N, CA, C and O atoms as CSV, one atom per row, in Angstrom:
chain,resi,resn,atom,element,x,y,z
A,1,MET,N,N,-12.389,19.874,9.587
A,1,MET,CA,C,-12.250,18.794,10.376
A,1,MET,C,C,-13.446,18.097,10.772
A,1,MET,O,O,-13.411,16.947,11.210
A,2,ASP,N,N,-14.565,18.803,10.622
A,2,ASP,CA,C,-15.663,17.948,10.918
A,2,ASP,C,C,-15.956,16.849,10.005
A,2,ASP,O,O,-16.259,15.701,10.328
A,3,LEU,N,N,-15.819,17.374,8.709
A,3,LEU,CA,C,-15.984,16.218,7.621
A,3,LEU,C,C,-15.094,15.214,7.700
A,3,LEU,O,O,-15.325,14.200,7.041
A,4,PHE,N,N,-13.879,15.291,8.534
A,4,PHE,CA,C,-12.838,14.164,8.509
A,4,PHE,C,C,-13.354,13.256,9.870
A,4,PHE,O,O,-13.176,12.038,9.845
A,5,LEU,N,N,-13.856,13.757,10.794
A,5,LEU,CA,C,-14.563,13.106,12.098
A,5,LEU,C,C,-15.870,12.488,11.915
A,5,LEU,O,O,-16.321,11.758,12.798
A,6,ASP,N,N,-16.551,12.733,10.782
A,6,ASP,CA,C,-17.953,12.536,10.584
A,6,ASP,C,C,-17.941,11.012,10.633
A,6,ASP,O,O,-16.916,10.457,10.236
A,7,PRO,N,N,-18.981,10.252,11.082
A,7,PRO,CA,C,-19.048,8.847,11.196
A,7,PRO,C,C,-19.207,8.356,9.809
A,7,PRO,O,O,-18.627,7.304,9.540
A,8,HIS,N,N,-19.931,8.970,8.835
A,8,HIS,CA,C,-20.160,8.469,7.568
A,8,HIS,C,C,-18.771,8.429,6.687
A,8,HIS,O,O,-18.488,7.605,5.817
A,9,SER,N,N,-17.989,9.529,7.141
A,9,SER,CA,C,-16.526,9.279,6.431
A,9,SER,C,C,-15.240,8.728,7.121
A,9,SER,O,O,-14.086,9.039,6.825
A,10,ALA,N,N,-15.714,7.684,8.282
A,10,ALA,CA,C,-14.779,6.952,9.129
A,10,ALA,C,C,-13.701,6.002,8.108
A,10,ALA,O,O,-12.476,6.001,8.231
A,11,PRO,N,N,-14.373,5.320,7.228
A,11,PRO,CA,C,-13.633,4.295,6.392
A,11,PRO,C,C,-12.423,5.231,5.553
A,11,PRO,O,O,-11.251,4.864,5.624
A,12,PHE,N,N,-12.696,6.115,4.982
A,12,PHE,CA,C,-12.163,7.089,4.215
A,12,PHE,C,C,-10.921,7.590,4.964
A,12,PHE,O,O,-9.765,7.523,4.547
A,13,ALA,N,N,-11.348,8.122,6.179
A,13,ALA,CA,C,-10.383,8.692,7.148
A,13,ALA,C,C,-9.510,7.622,7.717
A,13,ALA,O,O,-8.353,7.948,7.982
A,14,VAL,N,N,-9.977,6.112,7.998
A,14,VAL,CA,C,-8.907,5.333,8.229
A,14,VAL,C,C,-7.993,5.020,7.194
A,14,VAL,O,O,-6.809,4.851,7.484
A,15,ALA,N,N,-8.416,4.913,5.934
A,15,ALA,CA,C,-7.528,4.638,5.031
A,15,ALA,C,C,-6.591,5.807,4.892
A,15,ALA,O,O,-5.409,5.544,4.671
A,16,ALA,N,N,-6.971,7.084,4.995
A,16,ALA,CA,C,-6.111,8.197,5.068
A,16,ALA,C,C,-4.929,8.096,5.941
A,16,ALA,O,O,-3.766,8.272,5.578
A,17,ILE,N,N,-5.435,7.723,7.415
A,17,ILE,CA,C,-4.482,7.513,8.324
A,17,ILE,C,C,-3.576,6.405,8.272
A,17,ILE,O,O,-2.537,6.506,8.925
A,18,ILE,N,N,-3.798,5.329,7.585
A,18,ILE,CA,C,-3.041,4.169,7.249
A,18,ILE,C,C,-2.133,4.641,6.157
A,18,ILE,O,O,-0.922,4.425,6.200
A,19,LEU,N,N,-2.604,5.163,5.362
A,19,LEU,CA,C,-1.706,5.781,4.224
A,19,LEU,C,C,-0.507,6.651,4.821
A,19,LEU,O,O,0.643,6.459,4.427
A,20,ALA,N,N,-0.759,7.448,5.616
A,20,ALA,CA,C,0.101,8.446,6.168
A,20,ALA,C,C,1.002,7.713,7.041
A,20,ALA,O,O,2.205,7.925,6.893
A,21,ALA,N,N,0.622,6.889,7.924
A,21,ALA,CA,C,1.275,5.910,8.719
A,21,ALA,C,C,2.379,5.269,8.042
A,21,ALA,O,O,3.565,5.410,8.342
A,22,LEU,N,N,1.856,4.468,6.994
A,22,LEU,CA,C,2.858,3.934,5.965
A,22,LEU,C,C,4.014,4.622,5.293
A,22,LEU,O,O,5.180,4.291,5.076
A,23,THR,N,N,3.176,5.871,4.995
A,23,THR,CA,C,4.442,6.780,4.487
A,23,THR,C,C,5.447,7.089,5.422
A,23,THR,O,O,6.640,6.981,5.136
A,24,VAL,N,N,5.047,7.463,6.513
A,24,VAL,CA,C,6.169,7.968,7.710
A,24,VAL,C,C,7.043,6.613,7.988
A,24,VAL,O,O,8.268,6.656,8.108
A,25,LEU,N,N,6.411,5.612,8.063
A,25,LEU,CA,C,7.299,4.278,8.072
A,25,LEU,C,C,8.171,3.986,7.133
A,25,LEU,O,O,9.287,3.544,7.405
A,26,GLU,N,N,7.787,4.186,6.017
A,26,GLU,CA,C,8.735,3.892,4.928
A,26,GLU,C,C,9.911,4.953,4.796
A,26,GLU,O,O,11.026,4.649,4.371
A,27,MET,N,N,9.535,6.268,5.216
A,27,MET,CA,C,10.628,7.205,5.004
A,27,MET,C,C,11.563,6.916,6.512
A,27,MET,O,O,12.783,7.077,6.554
A,28,CYS,N,N,10.839,6.526,7.542
A,28,CYS,CA,C,11.873,6.084,8.688
A,28,CYS,C,C,12.897,5.032,8.281
A,28,CYS,O,O,14.120,5.084,8.411
A,29,CYS,N,N,12.182,4.116,7.788
A,29,CYS,CA,C,12.947,2.987,7.233
A,29,CYS,C,C,14.275,3.210,5.980
A,29,CYS,O,O,15.324,2.577,5.859
A,30,LEU,N,N,13.816,4.183,5.288
A,30,LEU,CA,C,14.817,4.535,4.326
A,30,LEU,C,C,15.670,5.352,4.959
A,30,LEU,O,O,16.783,5.342,4.434
A,31,LEU,N,N,15.552,6.148,6.012
A,31,LEU,CA,C,16.827,6.823,6.694
A,31,LEU,C,C,17.533,6.106,7.600
A,31,LEU,O,O,18.553,6.529,8.144
A,32,ILE,N,N,16.932,4.789,7.839
A,32,ILE,CA,C,17.932,3.689,8.408
A,32,ILE,C,C,18.827,3.181,7.765
A,32,ILE,O,O,19.970,3.064,8.207
A,33,GLY,N,N,18.397,2.728,6.417
A,33,GLY,CA,C,18.838,2.090,5.476
A,33,GLY,C,C,18.277,1.060,4.772
A,33,GLY,O,O,18.928,0.475,3.906
A,34,PHE,N,N,17.314,0.809,4.999
A,34,PHE,CA,C,16.582,-0.390,4.323
A,34,PHE,C,C,14.990,0.076,3.947
A,34,PHE,O,O,14.260,0.860,4.553
A,35,SER,N,N,14.746,-0.680,2.764
A,35,SER,CA,C,13.229,-0.337,2.272
A,35,SER,C,C,12.343,-1.260,2.821
A,35,SER,O,O,12.729,-2.426,2.908
A,36,LEU,N,N,11.147,-0.941,3.235
A,36,LEU,CA,C,9.790,-1.954,4.091
A,36,LEU,C,C,9.427,-2.380,2.765
A,36,LEU,O,O,9.406,-3.602,2.621
A,37,SER,N,N,9.137,-1.684,1.764
A,37,SER,CA,C,8.614,-2.115,0.361
A,37,SER,C,C,9.243,-3.327,-0.004
A,37,SER,O,O,8.586,-4.333,-0.273
A,38,GLU,N,N,10.674,-3.284,-0.032
A,38,GLU,CA,C,11.319,-4.196,-0.758
A,38,GLU,C,C,11.427,-5.668,0.228
A,38,GLU,O,O,11.681,-6.777,-0.242
A,39,LEU,N,N,11.194,-5.403,1.557
A,39,LEU,CA,C,11.225,-6.503,2.207
A,39,LEU,C,C,9.784,-7.149,2.533
A,39,LEU,O,O,9.617,-8.213,3.129
A,40,ILE,N,N,8.930,-6.435,2.106
A,40,ILE,CA,C,7.570,-7.116,1.898
A,40,ILE,C,C,7.610,-7.834,0.385
A,40,ILE,O,O,7.251,-9.009,0.298
A,41,GLY,N,N,7.895,-7.369,-0.374
A,41,GLY,CA,C,8.133,-7.639,-1.752
A,41,GLY,C,C,8.646,-9.265,-1.811
A,41,GLY,O,O,8.119,-10.219,-2.383
A,42,LYS,N,N,9.748,-9.204,-1.080
A,42,LYS,CA,C,10.746,-10.322,-1.006
A,42,LYS,C,C,10.038,-11.439,-0.332
A,42,LYS,O,O,10.386,-12.606,-0.511
A,43,ALA,N,N,9.114,-11.125,0.389
A,43,ALA,CA,C,8.372,-12.366,1.479
A,43,ALA,C,C,7.307,-12.975,0.472
A,43,ALA,O,O,6.941,-14.137,0.648
A,44,LEU,N,N,6.898,-12.368,-0.375
A,44,LEU,CA,C,5.728,-12.885,-1.117
A,44,LEU,C,C,6.198,-13.675,-2.173
A,44,LEU,O,O,7.206,-13.246,-2.734
A,45,PRO,N,N,5.671,-14.823,-2.621
A,45,PRO,CA,C,6.133,-15.700,-3.434
A,45,PRO,C,C,5.924,-14.876,-5.320
A,45,PRO,O,O,5.182,-13.972,-5.707
A,46,ASP,N,N,6.723,-15.532,-5.893
A,46,ASP,CA,C,6.501,-15.043,-7.341
A,46,ASP,C,C,5.651,-15.942,-8.237
A,46,ASP,O,O,5.919,-16.088,-9.430
A,47,ASP,N,N,4.788,-16.441,-7.735
A,47,ASP,CA,C,3.779,-17.375,-8.611
A,47,ASP,C,C,2.691,-16.469,-9.342
A,47,ASP,O,O,1.990,-15.560,-8.897
A,48,HIS,N,N,2.806,-17.138,-10.866
A,48,HIS,CA,C,1.879,-16.266,-11.775
A,48,HIS,C,C,1.247,-17.393,-12.511
A,48,HIS,O,O,1.469,-17.593,-13.706
A,49,GLY,N,N,0.467,-18.117,-11.796
A,49,GLY,CA,C,-0.357,-19.166,-12.070
A,49,GLY,C,C,-1.504,-18.802,-12.939
A,49,GLY,O,O,-1.589,-19.168,-14.111
A,50,GLY,N,N,-2.571,-17.914,-12.199
A,50,GLY,CA,C,-3.876,-17.759,-12.795
A,50,GLY,C,C,-4.685,-17.221,-11.745
A,50,GLY,O,O,-4.254,-17.146,-10.594
A,51,GLY,N,N,-5.855,-16.835,-12.077
A,51,GLY,CA,C,-6.820,-16.421,-11.167
A,51,GLY,C,C,-6.632,-14.987,-10.807
A,51,GLY,O,O,-6.949,-14.157,-11.659
A,52,LEU,N,N,-6.133,-14.559,-9.598
A,52,LEU,CA,C,-5.811,-13.451,-9.266
A,52,LEU,C,C,-4.583,-12.680,-9.772
A,52,LEU,O,O,-4.381,-11.466,-9.748
A,53,SER,N,N,-3.734,-13.778,-10.284
A,53,SER,CA,C,-2.429,-13.171,-10.865
A,53,SER,C,C,-2.770,-12.626,-12.195
A,53,SER,O,O,-1.985,-11.733,-12.513
A,54,GLY,N,N,-3.610,-12.849,-13.010
A,54,GLY,CA,C,-3.908,-12.299,-14.151
A,54,GLY,C,C,-4.258,-10.671,-13.954
A,54,GLY,O,O,-3.769,-9.859,-14.739
A,55,LEU,N,N,-5.139,-10.237,-12.851
A,55,LEU,CA,C,-5.244,-8.864,-12.694
A,55,LEU,C,C,-3.736,-8.153,-11.963
A,55,LEU,O,O,-3.371,-6.993,-12.154
A,56,LEU,N,N,-3.058,-9.115,-11.158
A,56,LEU,CA,C,-1.898,-8.345,-10.770
A,56,LEU,C,C,-0.945,-8.322,-11.663
A,56,LEU,O,O,0.030,-7.631,-11.367
A,57,SER,N,N,-0.922,-9.033,-12.972
A,57,SER,CA,C,0.079,-8.917,-13.978
A,57,SER,C,C,-0.418,-7.778,-14.837
A,57,SER,O,O,0.380,-7.111,-15.496
A,58,TRP,N,N,-1.667,-7.549,-14.844
A,58,TRP,CA,C,-2.257,-6.362,-15.339
A,58,TRP,C,C,-1.640,-5.015,-14.937
A,58,TRP,O,O,-1.281,-4.148,-15.734
A,59,LEU,N,N,-1.552,-4.941,-13.410
A,59,LEU,CA,C,-1.216,-3.888,-12.386
A,59,LEU,C,C,0.605,-3.983,-12.574
A,59,LEU,O,O,1.310,-3.158,-11.993
A,60,ASN,N,N,1.037,-4.764,-13.194
A,60,ASN,CA,C,2.564,-4.699,-13.390
A,60,ASN,C,C,3.254,-4.942,-11.886
A,60,ASN,O,O,4.130,-4.225,-11.402
A,61,TYR,N,N,2.535,-6.361,-11.133
A,61,TYR,CA,C,2.927,-6.714,-10.131
A,61,TYR,C,C,4.142,-7.417,-10.339
A,61,TYR,O,O,4.084,-8.247,-11.246
A,62,GLY,N,N,5.227,-7.312,-9.746
A,62,GLY,CA,C,6.641,-7.764,-9.927
A,62,GLY,C,C,7.578,-6.593,-10.288
A,62,GLY,O,O,8.743,-6.522,-9.897
A,63,GLY,N,N,6.922,-5.616,-11.125
A,63,GLY,CA,C,7.737,-4.262,-11.439
A,63,GLY,C,C,7.563,-3.149,-10.688
A,63,GLY,O,O,8.282,-2.151,-10.728
A,64,VAL,N,N,6.379,-3.355,-9.836
A,64,VAL,CA,C,6.121,-2.166,-8.427
A,64,VAL,C,C,5.932,-2.882,-7.384
A,64,VAL,O,O,5.304,-3.940,-7.342
A,65,PRO,N,N,6.608,-2.190,-6.274
A,65,PRO,CA,C,6.488,-3.132,-5.193
A,65,PRO,C,C,5.156,-3.080,-4.559
A,65,PRO,O,O,4.377,-2.129,-4.623
A,66,VAL,N,N,4.993,-4.072,-4.009
A,66,VAL,CA,C,3.448,-4.445,-3.211
A,66,VAL,C,C,3.130,-3.240,-2.474
A,66,VAL,O,O,2.157,-2.570,-2.820
A,67,LEU,N,N,3.905,-2.871,-1.418
A,67,LEU,CA,C,3.498,-1.823,-0.678
A,67,LEU,C,C,3.192,-0.504,-1.424
A,67,LEU,O,O,2.322,0.196,-0.906
A,68,VAL,N,N,3.682,-0.127,-2.384
A,68,VAL,CA,C,3.463,1.123,-3.307
A,68,VAL,C,C,1.949,0.944,-4.000
A,68,VAL,O,O,1.154,1.883,-4.022
A,69,LEU,N,N,1.660,-0.299,-4.533
A,69,LEU,CA,C,0.475,-0.809,-5.005
A,69,LEU,C,C,-0.741,-0.514,-3.651
A,69,LEU,O,O,-1.721,0.193,-3.886
A,70,LEU,N,N,-0.552,-1.076,-2.401
A,70,LEU,CA,C,-1.167,-0.805,-1.283
A,70,LEU,C,C,-1.556,0.684,-1.138
A,70,LEU,O,O,-2.664,1.124,-0.832
A,71,MET,N,N,-0.660,1.231,-1.358
A,71,MET,CA,C,-0.668,2.836,-0.889
A,71,MET,C,C,-1.325,3.421,-1.940
A,71,MET,O,O,-2.153,4.290,-1.668
A,72,LEU,N,N,-1.119,3.112,-3.134
A,72,LEU,CA,C,-1.887,3.581,-4.143
A,72,LEU,C,C,-3.394,3.400,-4.039
A,72,LEU,O,O,-4.131,4.350,-4.301
A,73,PHE,N,N,-3.839,2.330,-3.701
A,73,PHE,CA,C,-5.314,1.785,-3.514
A,73,PHE,C,C,-5.911,2.565,-2.346
A,73,PHE,O,O,-7.085,2.931,-2.293
A,74,LEU,N,N,-4.982,2.780,-1.416
A,74,LEU,CA,C,-5.450,3.284,-0.108
A,74,LEU,C,C,-5.642,4.807,-0.462
A,74,LEU,O,O,-6.643,5.374,-0.022
A,75,GLY,N,N,-4.687,5.535,-1.274
A,75,GLY,CA,C,-5.109,6.927,-1.612
A,75,GLY,C,C,-5.870,6.791,-2.382
A,75,GLY,O,O,-6.845,7.408,-1.952
A,76,MET,N,N,-6.220,6.188,-3.706
A,76,MET,CA,C,-7.468,6.368,-4.333
A,76,MET,C,C,-8.828,6.123,-3.331
A,76,MET,O,O,-9.855,6.754,-3.584
A,77,PHE,N,N,-8.797,5.468,-2.535
A,77,PHE,CA,C,-9.881,5.028,-1.726
A,77,PHE,C,C,-10.236,6.264,-0.634
A,77,PHE,O,O,-11.382,6.515,-0.261
A,78,ALA,N,N,-8.847,7.095,-0.130
A,78,ALA,CA,C,-9.306,7.898,0.768
A,78,ALA,C,C,-9.649,9.328,0.100
A,78,ALA,O,O,-10.102,10.240,0.792
């Protein structure tokens, strides 16, 4: 537990806490009957112009919900 509360590992601990909170929130939303990741995915535009869109298309953006990609990056960072 000391490693988790160490000031040097604070960014990683915050990422793990955000990941856990998003997981609990998504599970609660699924129990109610809707998906938070689908709600966020519909709010974002489907622009595939250029720039950062090339990286996102490489990550299969559009095929994978944005919340899942965010949780993946948080998990890898934590």
